[in-house]
ZAKOLGU-31036 format. One line per field, with one value per residue: residue number from 1; residue in one letter; x, y, z negated of N, C-alpha, C, O in turn. Coordinates in Angstrom, 3 decimals. Last residue first. Layout:
pos	(NUM;...)
code	(A;...)
n.c1	(X;...)
n.c2	(Y;...)
n.c3	(Z;...)
ca.c1	(X;...)
ca.c2	(Y;...)
ca.c3	(Z;...)
c.c1	(X;...)
c.c2	(Y;...)
c.c3	(Z;...)
o.c1	(X;...)
o.c2	(Y;...)
o.c3	(Z;...)
END
This chain:
pos	(164;163;162;161;160;159;158;157;156;155;154;153;152;151;150;149;148;147;146;145;144;143;142;141;140;139;138;137;136;135;134;133;132;131;130;129;128;127;126;125;124;123;122;121;120;119;118;117;116;115;114;113;112;111;110;109;108;107;106;105;104;103;102;101;100;99;98;97;96;95;94;93;92;91;90;89;88;87;86;85;84;83;82;81;80;79;78;77;76;75;74;73;72;71;70;69;68;67;66;65;64;63;62;61;60;59;58;57;56;55;54;53;52;51;50;49;48;47;46;45;44;43;42;41;40;39;38;37;36;35;34;33;32;31;30;29;28;27;26;25;24;23;22;21;20;19;18;17;16;15;14;13;12;11;10;9;8;7;6;5;4;3;2;1)
code	(A;C;N;L;R;N;L;F;D;R;F;S;P;F;N;Q;L;D;E;I;N;I;E;E;V;Y;K;P;L;H;F;K;E;Y;N;Y;K;E;K;L;I;E;L;P;K;K;S;K;S;F;S;D;G;L;G;V;Y;I;W;D;E;I;S;Y;D;L;I;I;V;R;I;R;N;E;Y;E;D;P;I;H;R;K;V;K;E;L;I;E;N;K;D;Q;G;D;A;D;T;I;I;I;I;K;D;Y;E;D;I;N;A;K;I;V;R;T;L;K;S;N;C;K;T;S;N;L;H;T;V;D;I;S;L;S;K;S;I;R;N;Q;K;K;L;K;E;T;L;K;K;F;F;E;K;G;Y;T;D;E;C;I;I;K;Y;N;A;M)
n.c1	(-24.443;-22.354;-21.360;-19.025;-17.492;-17.272;-15.724;-13.346;-12.621;-12.097;-9.849;-8.016;-7.916;-9.567;-11.872;-12.684;-11.171;-12.262;-14.805;-14.264;-11.804;-11.178;-12.024;-13.362;-11.305;-9.399;-9.919;-8.797;-5.827;-4.305;-2.713;-0.497;0.037;1.217;2.190;1.820;4.242;5.364;3.193;2.533;4.831;4.599;2.177;2.817;6.205;7.371;6.817;4.293;1.815;-1.175;-1.599;-3.905;-6.366;-7.029;-7.280;-4.620;-4.139;-6.088;-5.393;-2.896;-3.367;-3.630;-0.761;0.070;-2.115;-4.413;-6.710;-9.477;-11.399;-14.408;-16.429;-18.159;-16.750;-15.309;-16.214;-15.019;-12.274;-11.303;-8.537;-5.849;-4.879;-5.491;-3.249;-1.305;-2.446;-2.275;0.493;1.028;-0.339;1.081;4.326;4.648;3.831;2.083;-0.384;-2.900;-6.341;-9.527;-12.131;-15.466;-17.984;-21.538;-23.546;-22.953;-23.156;-21.619;-18.977;-17.629;-15.996;-14.601;-13.072;-11.541;-10.081;-8.593;-7.087;-5.302;-3.162;-1.786;-0.434;-2.526;-3.630;-2.793;-4.602;-7.791;-10.848;-13.990;-17.154;-20.220;-22.962;-25.807;-27.476;-29.265;-28.073;-25.718;-23.307;-23.545;-24.909;-23.621;-24.212;-22.666;-20.094;-20.080;-20.210;-17.778;-16.032;-16.522;-15.683;-13.043;-11.945;-12.279;-10.523;-8.032;-6.327;-4.987;-5.375;-6.518;-10.014;-12.909;-16.293;-19.283;-22.695;-25.822;-28.566;-31.997)
n.c2	(-3.800;-1.586;0.320;-0.718;-0.739;2.009;2.789;1.329;2.545;5.089;4.441;3.675;6.129;9.100;10.456;11.041;12.847;15.326;14.719;14.217;15.431;14.848;15.341;13.147;11.267;11.672;10.061;7.528;8.134;8.541;6.364;6.988;10.514;13.532;16.076;17.049;16.690;14.228;12.461;12.772;11.667;8.997;8.292;8.522;8.065;9.592;9.260;8.986;11.245;13.051;16.250;17.049;17.143;15.298;13.060;12.320;11.498;9.543;7.645;6.829;5.619;3.000;2.550;2.277;1.662;-0.881;-2.931;-4.772;-7.463;-9.099;-11.936;-13.458;-15.086;-16.770;-18.986;-21.221;-20.797;-18.919;-16.999;-17.121;-16.353;-13.656;-12.459;-12.933;-11.592;-8.943;-8.625;-8.739;-6.467;-4.378;-4.378;-2.090;-0.048;-1.304;-2.246;-3.231;-4.057;-4.988;-6.888;-7.266;-9.518;-9.544;-10.435;-12.393;-14.856;-16.628;-15.668;-15.901;-18.101;-17.873;-15.540;-16.447;-18.501;-16.981;-15.413;-17.094;-17.231;-14.694;-12.741;-10.395;-9.170;-8.920;-8.445;-7.348;-6.038;-5.474;-3.947;-3.937;-2.257;-2.114;0.322;2.340;4.428;3.780;6.385;9.044;10.766;11.719;9.759;7.653;8.643;8.644;5.896;5.133;6.445;5.150;2.564;3.036;3.839;1.590;-0.106;1.075;0.758;-1.473;-2.409;-4.149;-5.086;-6.114;-5.511;-6.908;-5.950;-6.408;-4.638;-4.976)
n.c3	(13.370;13.653;12.032;11.057;13.368;13.880;11.655;12.288;14.696;13.725;12.188;14.133;15.883;15.233;15.535;12.911;11.375;11.564;10.536;7.877;5.946;2.466;-0.120;-1.097;-1.053;-2.957;-5.101;-4.420;-4.574;-6.798;-7.169;-5.507;-5.322;-3.909;-3.611;-1.063;0.360;-0.496;-0.296;2.401;3.562;2.743;4.018;6.771;7.682;10.630;13.287;14.183;13.194;13.233;11.942;9.323;8.108;6.325;7.878;8.183;5.471;5.051;6.961;6.026;3.630;4.179;6.360;9.159;10.900;9.911;11.397;10.657;11.625;10.855;11.056;12.423;14.072;12.330;11.046;12.106;11.618;8.762;8.608;8.448;10.857;11.012;9.823;11.788;13.974;13.037;12.981;15.710;16.534;15.314;14.140;11.316;9.680;7.925;8.355;6.024;6.600;5.896;7.032;6.575;7.186;7.454;5.768;2.800;1.567;2.918;2.463;0.014;-0.089;2.311;1.715;-0.435;0.806;2.638;0.861;-0.327;1.336;2.944;4.743;4.539;2.471;-0.894;-3.096;-2.567;-3.669;-2.172;-2.007;-0.269;0.994;2.924;4.717;4.724;5.967;8.521;9.058;9.204;7.466;5.301;3.459;4.552;4.115;1.320;0.879;1.977;0.157;-2.274;-1.563;-0.814;-3.344;-4.943;-3.458;-3.326;-5.341;-4.310;-0.933;0.873;1.058;2.464;2.317;3.367;3.967;5.099;6.488;6.308)
ca.c1	(-25.031;-22.646;-22.570;-20.126;-17.804;-17.957;-17.088;-14.056;-12.910;-13.180;-11.062;-8.423;-8.309;-8.367;-11.199;-13.514;-10.852;-10.847;-14.662;-14.608;-12.808;-10.937;-11.205;-14.086;-12.480;-9.200;-10.329;-10.254;-6.545;-5.104;-3.933;-1.493;0.356;0.279;2.494;0.709;3.424;6.161;3.929;1.569;4.517;5.772;2.302;1.909;4.992;7.471;8.201;4.935;3.075;-0.501;-1.460;-2.543;-6.116;-6.679;-8.495;-5.352;-3.283;-6.035;-6.681;-3.013;-2.985;-4.863;-1.531;0.963;-0.746;-3.953;-5.309;-9.026;-10.128;-13.715;-15.321;-18.733;-17.684;-14.614;-16.681;-16.488;-12.841;-11.818;-9.968;-6.588;-4.536;-6.394;-4.544;-1.095;-2.263;-3.572;-0.267;1.620;-0.754;-0.292;3.502;4.987;4.683;3.358;0.655;-1.819;-4.979;-8.704;-10.836;-14.481;-16.871;-20.211;-23.730;-22.802;-23.796;-23.065;-19.566;-18.514;-16.829;-15.529;-14.019;-12.444;-10.991;-9.495;-8.036;-6.465;-4.166;-2.318;-0.061;-1.771;-4.573;-2.303;-3.247;-6.964;-9.410;-13.113;-15.717;-19.486;-21.524;-25.299;-26.364;-29.739;-28.239;-27.068;-23.675;-22.614;-25.640;-23.431;-24.742;-24.125;-20.537;-19.940;-21.290;-19.009;-16.030;-16.812;-17.028;-14.011;-11.866;-13.027;-11.883;-8.872;-7.251;-5.602;-4.934;-5.278;-8.884;-11.763;-15.004;-18.211;-21.291;-25.051;-27.325;-30.836)
ca.c2	(-4.827;-2.705;0.653;-0.483;-2.016;1.136;3.297;1.119;1.111;4.922;4.934;2.697;4.769;8.336;10.033;10.166;11.418;15.166;15.194;13.081;15.869;14.559;16.350;14.424;11.071;12.322;11.468;7.738;7.736;9.672;6.405;5.991;9.217;12.413;15.331;17.191;17.880;15.457;12.584;13.154;13.085;9.791;8.207;9.486;7.480;9.469;9.548;7.761;11.033;11.787;15.426;16.917;18.038;16.608;13.688;12.842;12.464;10.739;8.315;7.358;7.034;3.781;2.284;2.135;1.796;0.495;-2.823;-3.433;-7.052;-8.083;-11.275;-12.589;-14.151;-15.657;-17.693;-21.183;-20.647;-20.182;-16.886;-17.386;-17.709;-14.627;-12.442;-13.413;-13.049;-9.549;-8.560;-9.743;-7.783;-4.671;-4.644;-3.295;0.287;-0.798;-2.772;-2.318;-4.406;-3.829;-6.963;-6.410;-9.211;-9.353;-10.534;-11.172;-13.722;-16.862;-15.626;-14.752;-17.832;-18.996;-15.578;-15.302;-18.823;-18.036;-14.777;-16.708;-18.296;-15.003;-14.146;-10.958;-9.863;-8.945;-7.895;-8.549;-5.821;-6.323;-3.867;-4.329;-2.514;-2.485;-0.622;1.056;4.532;3.607;4.972;8.425;10.021;12.469;11.111;7.554;8.378;9.913;6.762;4.668;6.785;6.582;2.789;2.609;4.696;2.808;-0.517;1.051;1.887;-1.523;-1.403;-4.514;-4.184;-6.624;-4.975;-7.000;-6.102;-6.563;-5.389;-4.286)
ca.c3	(12.490;14.545;12.790;10.115;12.700;14.836;11.847;11.027;14.664;14.692;11.527;13.115;16.310;14.882;16.762;13.743;11.367;11.928;11.921;8.737;6.911;3.882;0.556;-1.015;-0.204;-1.665;-5.192;-4.417;-3.366;-6.328;-7.972;-5.095;-5.927;-3.883;-4.845;-2.010;0.593;-0.440;-1.557;1.365;3.776;2.345;2.562;6.135;7.125;9.181;12.919;13.701;13.896;12.961;13.149;9.829;9.232;5.761;7.362;9.343;6.157;4.196;7.058;7.397;3.586;4.108;5.145;8.007;11.387;9.780;11.013;11.020;11.023;11.646;10.364;11.376;14.711;12.976;10.551;12.097;12.965;9.306;8.868;7.211;10.394;11.653;9.132;10.409;14.030;13.322;11.727;14.808;17.037;14.883;15.306;12.084;10.817;7.414;9.242;6.405;6.207;6.237;6.362;7.230;6.294;8.037;7.221;3.598;0.905;2.894;3.801;0.253;-1.258;2.112;2.838;-0.625;-0.299;3.118;1.780;-1.124;1.454;1.637;4.507;5.662;3.344;0.480;-3.022;-2.499;-3.495;-2.976;-1.716;-1.460;1.149;1.604;4.729;4.209;4.516;7.996;8.979;10.153;8.506;6.546;3.241;4.502;5.487;2.052;0.390;2.612;1.578;-2.138;-2.103;0.194;-2.158;-5.267;-3.802;-2.141;-5.463;-5.637;-1.887;0.179;1.290;1.710;2.753;2.371;4.361;3.876;6.645;5.753)
c.c1	(-25.166;-23.174;-23.025;-21.443;-18.986;-18.362;-17.885;-15.519;-13.729;-13.606;-12.270;-9.683;-8.765;-8.701;-9.894;-12.874;-11.539;-10.489;-13.222;-14.502;-13.056;-12.127;-11.022;-13.322;-13.223;-10.386;-10.188;-10.670;-8.053;-6.044;-4.828;-2.797;-0.780;0.879;1.557;0.979;2.386;5.285;4.711;2.256;3.543;5.495;3.464;2.000;4.121;6.148;8.428;6.392;3.712;0.748;-0.644;-2.526;-4.710;-6.285;-8.263;-6.604;-4.018;-5.290;-6.709;-4.293;-2.933;-4.568;-2.797;0.171;0.272;-2.494;-4.896;-7.612;-9.769;-12.470;-14.654;-17.677;-18.325;-15.554;-16.149;-17.053;-14.354;-12.536;-10.455;-8.095;-5.356;-6.106;-5.452;-2.412;-2.057;-3.470;-1.628;0.857;-0.191;-0.771;2.105;4.032;5.087;4.347;2.035;-0.861;-3.971;-7.314;-10.003;-13.205;-15.869;-19.206;-22.385;-23.002;-23.822;-23.843;-21.086;-19.323;-17.865;-16.481;-15.060;-13.493;-12.008;-10.524;-9.053;-7.520;-5.415;-3.431;-0.500;-1.463;-3.842;-3.303;-2.638;-5.537;-8.707;-11.669;-14.944;-18.007;-20.904;-23.839;-25.870;-28.638;-28.677;-27.095;-25.059;-22.753;-24.726;-24.121;-24.656;-24.750;-22.058;-20.439;-21.261;-20.221;-17.327;-16.903;-17.426;-15.450;-12.940;-13.051;-12.750;-10.307;-8.192;-6.653;-5.687;-4.949;-7.689;-10.582;-13.944;-16.962;-20.370;-23.605;-26.525;-29.611)
c.c2	(-6.166;-3.867;-0.463;-0.197;-1.845;-0.187;2.414;1.579;0.767;3.452;4.783;3.148;3.816;6.859;9.289;9.751;10.597;13.691;15.005;13.473;14.724;14.994;16.090;15.470;12.396;12.141;12.197;9.213;8.003;9.295;7.589;6.086;8.270;11.194;14.143;16.545;18.133;16.709;13.894;13.336;13.576;11.283;9.060;9.466;8.557;8.943;9.419;8.001;9.781;11.663;14.189;16.007;17.979;17.597;15.026;13.589;13.120;11.850;9.588;8.182;7.661;5.274;3.136;1.685;1.585;0.579;-1.351;-3.284;-5.676;-7.655;-10.301;-11.813;-13.195;-14.666;-16.513;-19.840;-20.475;-19.934;-18.200;-17.231;-18.113;-16.067;-13.530;-13.483;-13.633;-11.068;-9.233;-9.796;-8.902;-6.036;-5.097;-3.444;-0.900;-0.525;-2.326;-3.008;-3.399;-4.083;-5.780;-6.452;-8.408;-9.111;-10.433;-11.442;-12.457;-15.677;-15.811;-14.805;-16.742;-18.753;-16.677;-15.280;-17.695;-18.372;-15.798;-16.033;-17.995;-16.042;-14.573;-12.434;-10.530;-9.714;-7.884;-8.067;-7.180;-5.982;-4.731;-4.341;-2.814;-2.905;-0.863;-0.010;3.205;3.691;4.895;6.905;9.444;11.796;11.954;8.941;8.249;9.752;8.104;5.465;6.346;6.991;4.254;2.742;4.319;3.766;0.715;0.699;1.980;-0.435;-1.501;-3.622;-4.601;-5.731;-5.569;-6.406;-6.194;-6.875;-5.341;-5.188)
c.c3	(13.186;13.717;13.716;10.830;11.743;14.192;12.790;11.154;13.413;14.742;12.451;12.381;15.205;15.077;16.504;15.067;12.451;12.108;12.409;10.213;7.882;4.747;2.052;-0.209;-0.024;-0.720;-3.863;-4.425;-3.423;-5.176;-7.599;-5.887;-5.566;-4.571;-5.018;-3.374;-0.507;-0.443;-1.600;0.015;2.711;2.477;2.067;4.607;6.478;8.650;11.415;13.302;13.324;13.822;12.821;11.055;9.799;6.857;6.697;8.884;7.325;4.942;6.214;7.499;4.978;4.044;5.180;6.781;10.267;10.241;11.043;10.491;11.557;10.887;11.320;10.609;13.704;13.672;11.355;11.615;12.957;10.638;9.477;7.372;9.174;11.240;9.693;9.644;12.640;13.348;11.917;13.487;16.172;15.361;14.856;13.272;11.674;8.545;8.767;7.372;6.740;5.690;6.839;6.395;7.109;6.924;7.944;5.087;1.774;2.319;3.799;1.541;-0.994;0.949;2.616;0.481;-0.530;2.039;2.290;-0.233;0.628;1.793;3.121;5.430;4.500;1.311;-1.631;-2.252;-3.513;-2.657;-2.707;-1.089;-0.209;1.768;3.303;4.173;3.904;6.470;8.337;10.146;9.585;7.741;4.505;4.360;5.565;3.492;1.112;2.124;2.250;-0.666;-1.903;-0.288;-1.139;-4.079;-4.075;-2.446;-4.263;-5.789;-3.209;-1.009;0.449;2.065;1.842;3.025;3.158;4.258;5.346;5.903)
o.c1	(-25.641;-22.438;-23.977;-22.517;-19.841;-19.454;-19.047;-16.437;-14.691;-14.796;-13.348;-10.501;-9.822;-9.672;-9.199;-13.310;-11.018;-9.612;-12.999;-14.147;-12.158;-13.283;-10.741;-13.930;-13.659;-10.455;-10.806;-11.676;-8.560;-6.953;-5.981;-3.875;-1.907;2.062;1.161;0.076;2.103;5.560;4.719;1.934;3.708;5.876;3.327;1.909;4.618;5.085;9.549;7.120;3.671;0.728;0.427;-3.351;-4.359;-5.918;-9.199;-6.946;-4.032;-5.758;-7.290;-4.287;-2.927;-5.425;-3.002;0.391;1.217;-1.719;-5.016;-7.347;-9.761;-12.489;-14.369;-17.982;-18.967;-15.184;-16.511;-18.249;-14.899;-13.306;-10.059;-8.843;-5.535;-7.002;-6.107;-2.665;-2.575;-4.329;-2.075;0.606;-0.866;-1.536;1.965;3.049;5.801;5.550;3.045;-0.563;-4.182;-7.123;-9.801;-13.201;-15.472;-19.536;-22.132;-22.677;-24.615;-25.040;-21.772;-20.277;-18.871;-17.644;-16.261;-14.669;-13.184;-11.711;-10.245;-8.711;-6.471;-4.503;0.326;-2.208;-4.470;-3.772;-2.018;-5.294;-8.988;-11.322;-15.208;-17.653;-21.046;-23.517;-25.557;-28.848;-28.485;-26.258;-25.506;-22.368;-25.109;-23.937;-25.512;-25.709;-22.669;-21.125;-22.309;-21.162;-17.913;-17.759;-18.521;-16.344;-13.666;-14.059;-13.830;-11.218;-9.045;-7.742;-6.913;-4.316;-7.824;-10.195;-14.062;-16.618;-20.637;-23.321;-26.557;-29.624)
o.c2	(-7.130;-4.802;-0.295;-0.448;-2.724;-0.695;2.107;0.840;0.002;3.146;4.390;2.313;3.201;6.373;8.895;8.767;9.560;13.344;14.573;12.641;14.316;14.930;17.015;16.394;12.722;12.805;13.244;9.569;8.669;10.055;7.647;5.905;8.711;10.888;13.800;16.479;19.282;17.669;14.587;14.262;14.673;12.071;9.772;10.516;9.400;9.340;9.165;7.052;9.550;11.943;14.265;15.101;18.778;18.738;15.806;14.633;14.346;12.985;10.595;9.282;8.886;6.095;3.908;0.603;0.809;-0.345;-0.675;-3.483;-5.451;-7.504;-10.647;-11.119;-12.222;-13.505;-15.369;-19.588;-19.673;-18.983;-18.552;-17.320;-19.300;-16.910;-14.246;-14.439;-14.708;-11.755;-9.998;-10.872;-9.903;-6.697;-6.070;-2.713;-0.730;-0.741;-2.907;-4.195;-2.792;-4.293;-5.596;-6.101;-8.817;-8.572;-11.144;-12.516;-11.550;-15.527;-15.196;-14.041;-16.663;-19.155;-16.430;-15.030;-17.954;-18.512;-15.502;-16.078;-18.582;-15.747;-14.786;-13.290;-11.163;-10.779;-6.893;-7.347;-8.036;-5.678;-4.721;-4.710;-2.048;-3.784;0.078;-1.109;2.972;3.107;5.841;6.228;9.371;12.210;12.803;9.264;8.688;10.628;8.638;5.683;7.111;7.794;4.554;3.010;5.187;4.428;0.859;1.162;2.865;-0.683;-1.602;-4.057;-5.309;-5.632;-5.534;-6.760;-5.641;-7.939;-4.357;-6.349)
o.c3	(12.585;13.402;14.477;10.284;11.638;14.446;12.524;10.799;13.485;14.819;12.004;11.992;15.340;14.497;17.441;15.666;12.863;12.898;13.539;11.048;8.619;4.330;2.814;0.330;1.080;0.314;-3.670;-3.812;-2.520;-4.843;-8.026;-5.321;-5.344;-4.422;-6.132;-4.208;-0.845;-1.163;-2.617;-0.730;2.178;1.611;1.072;3.971;5.731;9.127;10.975;13.013;12.116;15.021;12.218;11.177;10.667;6.577;6.524;9.441;7.438;5.026;6.622;8.053;5.104;4.368;6.116;6.237;10.412;9.993;12.065;9.306;12.767;9.666;12.467;9.639;14.099;13.845;11.081;11.764;13.715;10.769;10.588;6.398;8.901;11.273;8.935;8.910;12.338;12.794;11.063;12.945;15.932;14.658;14.115;13.382;12.663;8.393;9.164;7.232;7.790;4.492;8.039;5.215;8.200;5.867;8.917;5.596;1.521;2.564;4.616;1.689;-1.698;1.000;2.722;0.218;-0.787;2.336;2.362;-0.542;0.865;2.321;2.233;5.906;5.349;0.910;-1.245;-1.284;-4.351;-1.516;-3.909;0.031;-1.162;2.568;2.574;3.660;2.711;5.782;7.689;11.099;10.753;8.885;4.753;5.061;6.540;4.018;1.473;2.887;3.016;-0.294;-1.426;0.514;-0.654;-3.834;-3.502;-1.760;-4.201;-6.308;-3.212;-1.971;-0.549;3.230;0.617;4.152;2.091;4.808;4.607;5.495)
END
């Protein structure tokens, strides 16, 4: 049985990812035997605490998946900022997934809307659905995984979970 740790930036992401991974297991999109623990870290980009969290958890988990927001910025720059905090000796066990804007990208696409970089999905969700950040976990049941599976960052997430 593989044992993974997900580190996310969003306060409500911890519950969101727990519910999402359970949904993925129920739909046989990831192994039911996969053990997944989720931790919230305020920022995964320029945060020296990330290094401490990795070192404190690396022996307990087979892989650590770091999910970080790009907030519309260049994803390669964001990746470099995160990688500065990943100790070299652990980099083969750590995967970084960078969201175009935020986790709300997945909610927006999972609700059947077409992703566009002209306006942040979070802003559209607020306007269209009266969305607030604390609603994040409840949207797991509403999103359609079929709509999401071809979205690049979500597909990367699924691939990371299926690659023990």
